[in-house]
Backbone bond lengths (Angstrom), bond angles and torsions (degrees), N, CA, C in turn:
res aa  C-N    CA-C-N  psi(-1)  N-CA   C-N-CA  omega(-1)  CA-C   N-CA-C  phi
1 F - - - 1.448 - - 1.523 110.21 -
2 Q 1.287 115.18 146.20 1.458 121.46 173.76 1.523 108.18 -88.13
3 L 1.319 116.41 163.44 1.455 121.54 179.30 1.527 111.24 -54.60
4 V 1.323 116.56 -43.69 1.467 120.19 -178.57 1.537 110.84 -63.28
5 D 1.340 117.51 -36.08 1.465 120.88 179.12 1.528 110.92 -66.24
6 M 1.335 115.64 -42.81 1.464 119.14 179.39 1.523 111.06 -67.10
7 A 1.317 116.62 -41.71 1.462 119.82 179.17 1.524 110.17 -62.21
8 E 1.321 116.90 -43.23 1.467 120.85 179.40 1.524 111.11 -62.94
9 A 1.326 117.13 -40.74 1.469 120.64 -179.98 1.525 111.24 -64.73
10 I 1.319 116.62 -33.89 1.465 120.14 178.99 1.528 110.65 -76.20
11 I 1.313 116.87 -41.13 1.466 121.28 -177.68 1.528 111.77 -74.42
12 E 1.338 116.20 -41.70 1.470 121.42 -178.05 1.536 109.86 -126.75
13 P 1.333 117.62 73.87 1.465 119.42 -174.52 1.533 115.07 -62.45
14 N 1.319 118.46 -20.54 1.466 120.63 -179.34 1.524 113.41 -87.90
15 K 1.336 117.39 -8.60 1.464 120.24 -175.81 1.529 111.79 -65.00
16 V 1.314 117.02 -51.34 1.468 122.78 176.59 1.525 106.63 -135.95
17 I 1.318 116.31 119.78 1.458 121.01 -178.37 1.528 108.37 -110.86
18 S 1.313 115.84 119.76 1.459 121.43 179.99 1.520 110.38 -63.88
19 D 1.334 116.24 141.69 1.472 121.07 175.46 1.521 110.78 -56.30
20 Q 1.305 115.94 -30.78 1.460 121.63 -178.75 1.531 111.63 -61.80
21 F 1.329 116.80 -30.88 1.457 120.78 -175.21 1.520 114.12 -114.93
22 Q 1.321 117.40 -11.63 1.464 120.77 -174.00 1.525 111.96 -66.29
23 F 1.290 115.84 132.30 1.457 122.35 174.66 1.518 109.17 -88.91
24 S 1.308 115.53 169.31 1.462 121.95 176.46 1.515 109.03 -118.45
25 V 1.327 115.22 152.89 1.453 121.39 170.55 1.524 105.39 -102.44
26 I 1.320 114.60 114.36 1.464 121.13 -177.66 1.519 107.76 -103.13
27 T 1.325 116.13 112.10 1.460 121.43 178.26 1.525 108.04 -90.56
28 K 1.316 114.48 127.49 1.466 120.27 -178.50 1.525 109.75 -91.03
29 T 1.304 116.04 162.03 1.467 121.14 -177.65 1.524 112.42 -63.78
30 D 1.342 117.91 -21.47 1.468 120.44 178.24 1.531 112.56 -86.29
31 G 1.356 116.81 2.64 1.462 121.33 178.00 1.516 113.72 94.48
32 S 1.320 118.83 -14.84 1.466 120.71 176.70 1.527 108.64 -77.89
33 F 1.322 116.13 170.48 1.456 118.29 179.23 1.518 110.85 -142.25
34 V 1.323 113.99 159.79 1.458 123.44 177.50 1.519 106.63 -126.82
35 T 1.315 116.42 136.98 1.457 120.66 175.28 1.519 107.80 -110.98
36 G 1.316 116.66 126.83 1.453 121.05 -179.78 1.513 110.98 177.88
37 K 1.310 115.43 -172.68 1.459 121.69 179.86 1.525 108.42 -113.07
38 V 1.331 116.06 123.54 1.456 120.35 177.06 1.527 107.07 -71.12
39 V 1.335 115.93 115.98 1.460 120.48 -176.47 1.527 112.74 -106.38
40 N 1.334 116.06 -13.42 1.455 118.60 -179.70 1.526 109.25 -163.75
41 E 1.317 115.28 148.25 1.465 122.17 173.97 1.522 106.97 -130.14
42 H 1.338 116.66 125.53 1.461 119.70 179.80 1.519 110.51 -157.86
43 N 1.310 115.38 139.16 1.467 122.44 175.40 1.530 113.60 48.01
44 G 1.330 116.72 44.66 1.454 119.95 178.12 1.518 115.01 74.55
45 M 1.331 116.60 14.24 1.466 121.18 -179.14 1.527 109.70 -123.24
46 L 1.316 115.30 143.82 1.463 121.47 171.06 1.517 107.85 -102.55
47 E 1.314 116.76 132.63 1.457 121.04 171.97 1.522 106.13 -99.97
48 V 1.326 115.94 120.52 1.459 121.65 -173.27 1.526 109.79 -118.17
49 A 1.339 115.59 121.77 1.470 120.53 173.61 1.519 106.64 -75.79
50 I 1.311 117.27 126.56 1.465 120.69 -173.50 1.525 112.98 -109.14
51 S 1.337 117.52 -1.34 1.459 120.96 178.14 1.526 109.07 -121.29
52 P 1.336 117.68 126.36 1.467 118.94 178.24 1.520 112.46 -69.84
53 F 1.317 117.27 -12.82 1.459 121.41 -176.33 1.514 112.85 -100.84
54 D 1.338 117.27 -15.28 1.453 121.03 -176.39 1.526 109.04 -150.76
55 F 1.347 115.74 96.40 1.460 120.01 -176.58 1.525 112.62 -71.34
56 S 1.335 117.78 -2.58 1.465 119.02 174.80 1.530 110.81 -81.95
57 Q 1.336 117.50 -12.01 1.461 121.04 175.23 1.524 107.62 -84.62
58 T 1.318 115.28 101.49 1.460 119.54 -174.91 1.525 111.11 -128.12
59 M 1.301 113.53 166.69 1.462 121.23 171.30 1.518 106.98 -135.81
60 E 1.319 116.58 154.34 1.451 120.97 176.42 1.514 109.14 -103.64
61 L 1.306 114.63 140.22 1.455 121.25 -177.27 1.529 108.25 -133.65
62 P 1.325 117.63 120.61 1.470 119.43 178.14 1.535 110.63 -62.21
63 E 1.321 116.34 132.11 1.472 120.65 -178.54 1.521 112.20 -59.27
64 D 1.337 118.02 -29.65 1.462 119.86 -179.12 1.533 112.41 -73.53
65 Q 1.339 117.40 -6.72 1.463 121.60 175.50 1.531 111.79 -99.07
66 V 1.345 117.06 3.66 1.459 121.91 -177.78 1.520 110.14 -97.98
67 K 1.317 115.34 121.60 1.469 120.86 176.75 1.519 110.53 -87.87
68 S 1.353 116.37 -44.26 1.462 119.93 179.81 1.530 110.24 -156.87
69 I 1.325 114.06 157.02 1.465 121.70 174.99 1.523 106.51 -131.64
70 K 1.336 115.24 120.27 1.468 120.53 -179.40 1.526 109.24 -129.26
71 P 1.333 116.53 147.50 1.469 118.97 177.42 1.525 110.65 -62.47
72 S 1.315 116.28 136.90 1.463 120.73 176.13 1.519 109.36 -73.52
73 Q 1.304 115.79 140.88 1.462 120.96 177.18 1.523 111.61 -91.03
74 V 1.331 115.75 3.47 1.459 121.67 -178.83 1.523 108.38 -113.94
75 S 1.314 116.24 126.57 1.451 121.26 178.82 1.522 110.79 -70.96
76 P 1.340 116.52 144.40 1.464 117.88 174.64 1.530 112.35 -71.39
77 M 1.347 117.48 -12.40 1.463 119.86 177.19 1.530 108.68 -76.58
78 P 1.330 116.18 127.66 1.471 119.01 -178.68 1.530 111.98 -60.52
79 P 1.337 117.64 139.08 1.457 120.12 176.60 1.530 110.45 -71.74
80 A 1.308 116.09 159.21 1.467 123.27 176.25 1.526 112.41 59.72
81 L 1.316 116.18 28.65 1.454 121.15 -178.06 1.528 112.23 -61.32
82 I 1.319 116.31 -34.79 1.468 119.02 -176.27 1.521 113.46 -83.39
83 N 1.310 117.79 -8.17 1.471 119.72 -176.93 1.519 113.01 -61.88
84 R 1.315 117.92 -21.55 1.459 120.62 -179.38 1.526 112.21 -89.90
85 L 1.346 117.78 -4.02 1.455 120.98 -179.35 1.525 111.20 -92.35
86 N 1.342 115.91 142.47 1.463 118.71 172.56 1.536 108.24 -85.42
87 E 1.316 117.47 177.69 1.461 121.49 -174.79 1.530 111.91 -60.05
88 K 1.316 117.65 -42.94 1.474 120.78 -179.76 1.531 110.41 -65.12
89 E 1.313 117.35 -43.72 1.462 120.50 179.97 1.530 111.26 -63.53
90 L 1.325 116.10 -38.00 1.459 120.53 178.32 1.530 110.39 -65.69
91 K 1.325 117.56 -43.55 1.467 120.80 177.04 1.527 110.59 -62.38
92 D 1.326 116.58 -41.91 1.467 120.69 178.17 1.529 110.80 -61.95
93 L 1.324 117.01 -43.08 1.460 121.26 179.21 1.518 110.78 -61.17
94 M 1.323 117.17 -48.64 1.460 120.79 -178.19 1.526 110.23 -64.64
95 G 1.332 116.58 -40.07 1.476 119.75 177.60 1.519 111.07 -62.05
96 Y 1.317 116.42 -42.39 1.460 120.52 178.60 1.535 110.65 -63.40
97 L 1.310 117.08 -47.09 1.461 120.81 -179.39 1.520 111.13 -60.80
98 M 1.317 117.37 -39.53 1.461 121.21 179.16 1.527 111.04 -68.58
99 S 1.314 118.03 -28.04 1.473 120.67 -179.53 1.524 112.06 -74.77
100 L 1.317 118.44 -12.70 1.462 121.92 -176.75 1.524 113.53 -78.69
101 K 1.296 118.65 -6.30 1.475 121.76 -177.33 1.500 111.41 -58.52
């Protein structure tokens, strides 16, 4: 990623959501829904990570209770995350992110 791409992702997290981080909206046959990332499928069950901060927090959902699975249009990254940073902290963050290449 270029600096501008990272800055855009932080400022507008819903603009482009990477498949790596995108959650799904799972509509159940009873009309309710679950938002999370399907991390495993086994024996007719979906294992869904329900926390964007801790993928070990999961729930199991029987596949026969799933009506549809669609990509979420909302990023799990909180919006306005940088609003609490001052100019120096923002520069430090961007410098750190650029050093990860």
